[in-house]
C-alpha positions in Angstrom: 166.5 146.0 66.9 166.0 143.2 64.5 169.3 141.6 63.4 170.0 140.2 60.0 171.3 136.8 59.1 174.6 138.1 58.0 175.5 134.9 56.2 173.2 136.0 53.4 175.4 139.0 52.9 178.4 136.8 52.2 176.9 135.4 48.9 177.3 137.4 45.7 174.8 140.3 45.5 173.9 139.3 42.0 173.3 135.7 41.2 175.6 134.5 38.4 172.7 134.1 35.9 171.4 137.5 36.8 174.8 138.9 35.8 174.5 137.1 32.5 171.1 138.7 31.9 172.4 142.1 32.8 175.1 141.9 30.2 172.7 140.5 27.6 170.3 143.4 28.2 173.2 145.9 27.8 174.0 144.3 24.5 170.3 144.6 23.4 170.3 148.3 24.1 173.2 148.7 21.6 171.9 146.2 19.1 168.0 146.2 19.4 167.5 144.3 16.2 170.0 141.5 16.8 168.7 138.0 17.2 170.3 136.6 20.3 170.6 132.8 20.6 170.5 131.6 24.2 172.7 128.6 24.9 173.5 129.6 28.5 170.9 129.3 31.2 169.5 125.8 31.5 165.8 126.5 31.1 163.7 124.4 28.7 162.1 125.6 25.5 159.7 122.9 24.4 156.0 122.8 25.7 154.8 120.3 28.3 154.1 116.7 27.1 150.5 116.4 26.0 149.8 113.6 28.5 150.9 115.9 31.3 148.7 118.7 30.1 145.6 116.5 29.8 146.2 115.1 33.3 146.4 118.6 34.7 143.2 119.7 32.9 141.4 116.7 34.4 142.8 117.6 37.8 141.5 121.2 37.5 138.1 119.9 36.7 138.2 117.7 39.8 139.0 120.7 41.9 135.8 122.3 40.7 133.6 119.5 42.1 132.8 119.2 45.8 133.2 115.4 45.9 136.7 115.4 44.2 138.0 118.7 45.6 141.4 118.5 47.3 142.9 120.8 49.9 146.4 120.5 51.3 148.6 117.8 49.9 150.0 115.2 52.3 153.4 116.6 53.4 155.2 113.7 51.6 153.1 113.9 48.5 150.1 111.9 47.2 150.3 108.1 47.1 149.4 108.0 43.4 152.6 109.7 42.5 154.8 108.0 45.1 153.7 104.6 43.9 154.7 105.5 40.3 158.1 106.7 41.6 158.7 103.5 43.5 157.7 101.4 40.4 160.2 103.4 38.3 163.0 102.6 40.7 162.0 98.9 40.7 162.5 98.9 36.9 166.2 99.5 37.5 166.5 97.0 40.3 166.3 99.5 43.2 163.7 98.8 45.9 162.7 101.6 48.2 160.2 102.0 51.1 157.1 104.2 50.4 157.9 106.3 53.4 161.3 107.3 52.0 159.9 109.4 49.1 159.2 113.1 49.6 157.7 115.1 46.7 159.0 118.6 46.5 158.7 121.8 44.4 161.9 121.1 42.5 165.4 119.8 43.3 166.8 123.3 44.0 164.6 123.7 47.1 165.7 120.5 48.8 169.4 121.1 47.9 169.2 124.2 50.0 166.8 122.9 52.6 168.7 119.8 53.6 171.0 122.0 55.6 168.1 122.7 58.1 168.4 119.1 59.5 172.2 118.9 59.6 174.5 120.2 62.3 176.3 123.5 61.8 179.8 122.0 62.4 179.7 119.6 59.4 182.5 119.9 56.9 181.1 120.3 53.4 182.7 119.0 50.2 181.7 120.3 46.8 183.2 119.9 43.4 185.0 122.8 41.6 183.5 123.7 39.2 180.0 122.9 40.3 176.4 124.2 40.3 176.5 127.4 42.4 173.6 126.5 44.7 175.7 123.9 46.6 178.2 126.5 47.7 175.7 129.3 48.3 173.5 127.1 50.5 176.5 126.3 52.5 177.4 130.0 52.9 173.9 131.1 53.8 173.5 128.3 56.4 176.6 129.6 58.2 178.7 126.5 57.5 181.3 128.0 55.1 183.6 129.7 57.5 185.6 132.7 56.3 186.6 133.7 52.8 190.3 133.2 52.2 192.7 135.2 50.0 192.3 132.7 47.2 188.5 133.2 47.3 187.8 129.9 48.9 185.7 129.3 52.0 187.7 128.0 55.0 185.3 125.3 56.0 184.5 124.0 52.5 186.6 121.2 50.9 186.8 121.8 47.2 187.1 118.7 45.1 189.2 119.2 42.0 187.2 118.4 38.9 189.4 119.3 36.0 190.7 118.2 32.7 193.3 116.1 34.6 190.6 114.2 36.4 188.3 113.8 33.3 186.0 116.4 35.0 185.2 113.7 37.6 185.6 115.0 41.2 188.6 113.6 43.2 188.1 111.9 46.5 189.0 114.2 49.4 192.3 113.5 51.2 190.7 114.5 54.5 187.5 113.5 56.4 184.4 115.4 55.3 180.9 115.0 56.6 178.6 116.1 53.7 179.4 115.6 50.1 177.4 117.2 47.2 177.6 115.1 44.0 175.9 115.7 40.7 175.7 112.9 38.1 175.5 113.7 35.2 177.4 116.8 36.2 176.2 120.3 35.9 178.1 122.2 34.4 180.5 119.9 32.7 178.1 117.3 31.3 180.5 114.5 32.4 179.4 111.3 34.2 180.6 109.0 36.9 180.3 105.3 36.0 179.6 102.6 38.6 183.2 101.9 39.7 183.8 105.7 40.2 180.6 106.2 42.1 181.3 103.1 44.3 184.5 104.8 45.5 182.3 107.7 46.9 179.9 105.3 48.6 182.7 103.4 50.1 184.3 106.6 51.3 181.1 107.8 52.9 180.5 104.5 54.6 184.0 104.5 56.1 183.8 108.1 57.3 180.1 108.1 58.3 179.5 110.9 55.8 176.3 111.8 53.8 176.2 112.1 50.1 173.6 114.6 48.7 173.2 113.1 45.3 171.7 115.4 42.7 170.2 113.2 40.0 168.3 116.0 38.1 169.7 114.8 34.7 169.4 111.1 35.1 166.9 110.9 32.2 169.6 111.9 29.8 171.8 108.9 30.6 172.0 106.6 27.6 175.0 104.4 28.4 174.5 101.2 30.4 177.5 101.5 32.6 176.4 104.9 34.0 174.1 104.5 37.0 170.7 106.2 36.9 170.5 106.1 40.7 173.2 106.1 43.4 171.2 103.3 45.0 172.4 101.0 42.2 175.6 101.0 44.3 175.7 98.5 47.1 175.5 100.2 50.5 174.4 103.6 49.1 171.1 103.6 51.1 173.3 103.9 54.3 174.9 107.1 53.1 173.0 108.9 50.4 170.0 111.2 49.8 168.9 111.2 46.2 167.3 114.3 44.7 165.5 114.3 41.4 163.4 116.7 39.4 160.9 116.8 36.5 162.2 120.1 35.3 164.6 119.0 32.7 163.0 115.6 32.2 159.5 116.7 31.4 159.7 120.5 31.1 158.4 121.3 34.6 160.7 124.4 35.1 157.5 126.5 35.3 155.5 124.0 37.3 158.0 123.0 40.0 157.9 119.4 41.0 160.5 116.8 42.0 161.3 114.5 44.9 163.9 113.4 47.3 164.7 110.0 48.7 165.6 109.5 52.4 166.3 105.8 53.0 165.4 104.4 56.5 169.0 103.2 56.8 170.6 106.6 56.5 171.8 107.8 59.9 173.1 111.0 61.4 174.6 111.4 64.9 174.2 113.6 67.9 177.2 115.2 69.6 177.1 112.3 72.0 177.3 109.7 69.2 173.7 108.6 69.3 172.3 107.4 66.0 169.3 109.2 64.5 167.6 108.2 61.2 167.8 111.3 59.0 164.3 110.6 57.7 163.0 111.3 61.2 164.4 114.8 61.1 163.3 115.5 57.5 159.8 114.3 58.2 159.6 116.8 61.1 160.9 119.6 58.9 158.3 118.8 56.2 155.4 118.7 58.7 156.3 122.1 59.9 157.5 124.0 56.8 155.5 122.8 53.9 151.9 122.1 52.9 153.0 120.1 49.9 153.0 120.5 46.1 149.6 121.2 44.5 147.3 118.3 43.6 147.2 119.5 40.0 151.0 119.5 39.5 151.3 116.1 41.1 148.7 114.7 38.8 150.8 116.2 35.9 153.9 114.5 37.4 152.1 111.2 37.6 151.3 111.3 33.9 155.0 111.3 33.1 154.9 107.5 34.1 152.1 106.4 31.9 153.0 104.5 28.7 152.2 107.5 26.5 153.8 109.9 29.0 157.0 108.0 28.9 157.1 108.1 25.1 156.5 111.8 25.1 159.2 112.4 27.7 161.6 110.2 25.8 161.0 112.3 22.7 161.5 115.5 24.7 164.8 114.3 26.2 166.0 113.0 22.9 165.3 116.5 21.3 167.5 118.2 23.8 170.2 115.5 23.7 170.3 115.9 19.9 170.8 119.6 20.2 173.7 119.0 22.7 175.2 116.4 20.3 175.0 118.8 17.4 176.7 121.5 19.4 179.4 119.1 20.7 180.2 117.8 17.2 180.4 121.3 15.7 182.7 122.5 18.5 184.9 119.5 18.0 185.0 120.0 14.2 186.3 123.6 14.6 189.0 122.6 17.0 187.6 123.1 20.5 188.4 120.8 23.4 184.9 119.5 24.4 183.4 117.5 27.2 179.8 116.3 28.0 176.9 116.4 25.5 176.4 112.7 25.3 174.7 111.6 28.6 173.8 115.2 29.4 172.2 118.3 27.9 175.4 120.3 28.8 178.4 120.8 26.6 181.6 122.0 28.3 184.5 123.4 26.3 187.7 125.3 26.5 187.6 129.0 25.4 189.3 130.0 22.2 192.9 131.2 22.6 192.9 130.5 26.3 190.8 133.6 26.9 189.1 134.2 30.3 185.6 132.9 30.5 183.9 136.4 30.7 186.1 137.7 27.9 185.0 134.8 25.6 181.4 135.3 26.8 181.6 138.9 25.5 183.2 137.8 22.3 180.5 135.2 21.6 177.8 137.7 22.4 179.0 140.7 20.4 180.5 138.8 17.4 178.1 135.8 17.1 175.1 137.0 19.1 175.3 133.8 21.1 174.9 133.6 24.9 176.8 130.9 26.8 177.6 130.5 30.5 181.2 131.5 31.6 182.8 128.5 33.3 184.2 130.7 36.1 180.7 131.3 37.6 180.8 127.6 38.6 184.0 127.9 40.5 187.6 129.1 40.1 188.6 125.9 38.3 186.0 126.6 35.7 188.0 129.6 34.5 188.9 129.3 30.8 185.8 127.2 29.9 182.2 127.8 28.7 179.0 125.9 29.0 176.4 125.5 26.3 173.1 123.8 26.8 170.9 121.8 24.4 167.7 123.4 25.8 167.3 125.9 23.0 165.1 125.2 19.9 166.4 123.1 17.1 166.2 126.1 14.8 168.2 128.3 17.1 170.7 125.5 17.8 171.4 125.1 14.0 171.6 128.8 13.6 174.2 129.0 16.4 176.2 126.3 14.7 176.1 128.2 11.5 177.4 131.3 13.3 180.2 129.3 15.0 181.3 128.0 11.6 181.8 131.5 10.4 184.5 131.8 13.1 184.8 132.7 16.7 
């Protein structure tokens, strides 16, 4: 008799964004001619930068010629891409070893897979509200414990991230082993500046903890006192894994490519207290579980770092940031309490008349034909909030603003 991994049964049967899609489809059945504007799910809408497309076309041609054909990628990724990544870090004063970079098929994969090389008894800390994958990965790996009466998991430490804290997570009052941080934050769009991030690095050093640092939105940072990398903080290489993605930076949501950084200095411990470099375990996992990201996609990612590629990516990021800024300013002008939307493509705001998140979602959908993301899907402390994204087209963003002006 084959037994199931019952931890998978503990996660919601319907992923939160699938539930949104289900409700939107129900609306479309009743209103087949309505133009629905999607400001909810964080998928991009603009085409790939031309420099990326040209690089991938060239790579396809190479694959058709015997002398330039490529098979499996090296498990860590091709040197041509890794060298560009290292150079980009050096431009902000961060110096990394070549062996510390691991190219992946997007940030989401490594966020979930990191649990494979960490002990089952680790206490996990996540923000509330937060990107759902952090909690779901903890549940499915068997680390979450049991669900309590207040719908919290017994072995997870929830870090309050509310209006009172400026939507910056509070340091835990107890010892935790693994901490998930996202900066700029998804869903709130808020950021931690260097002094705030230093507190987390100092905490992790003191408690021999690991920070899983999700930097998927670092390209949207435009203020000098907000770090683009956790490694800008002294001592961070001893305690932090940094995960980045090309999805929201260069429109790779359909291509799938990113990378993770595992510094040589980052240690974990056996039950007898022996030190083990985490990179040693991650390298073994990679060698056994992946054949790498395709050559064609990695050539596309490499093109992001060319002079022309950087200009095109900057234009793309600026397009989405402008959308977010337009939404932020409109929401503020009609009286909403708003966060994010400046160093992030996400705009986080309180619902009208203190309605529940799902009730306000329904109101926006049926009265304004606008789809947002209910804050409660990101955690209990997200109740009473909504998330908009700047990833729609400019035309749809302006149309949504016009509809909001007519009243919510």
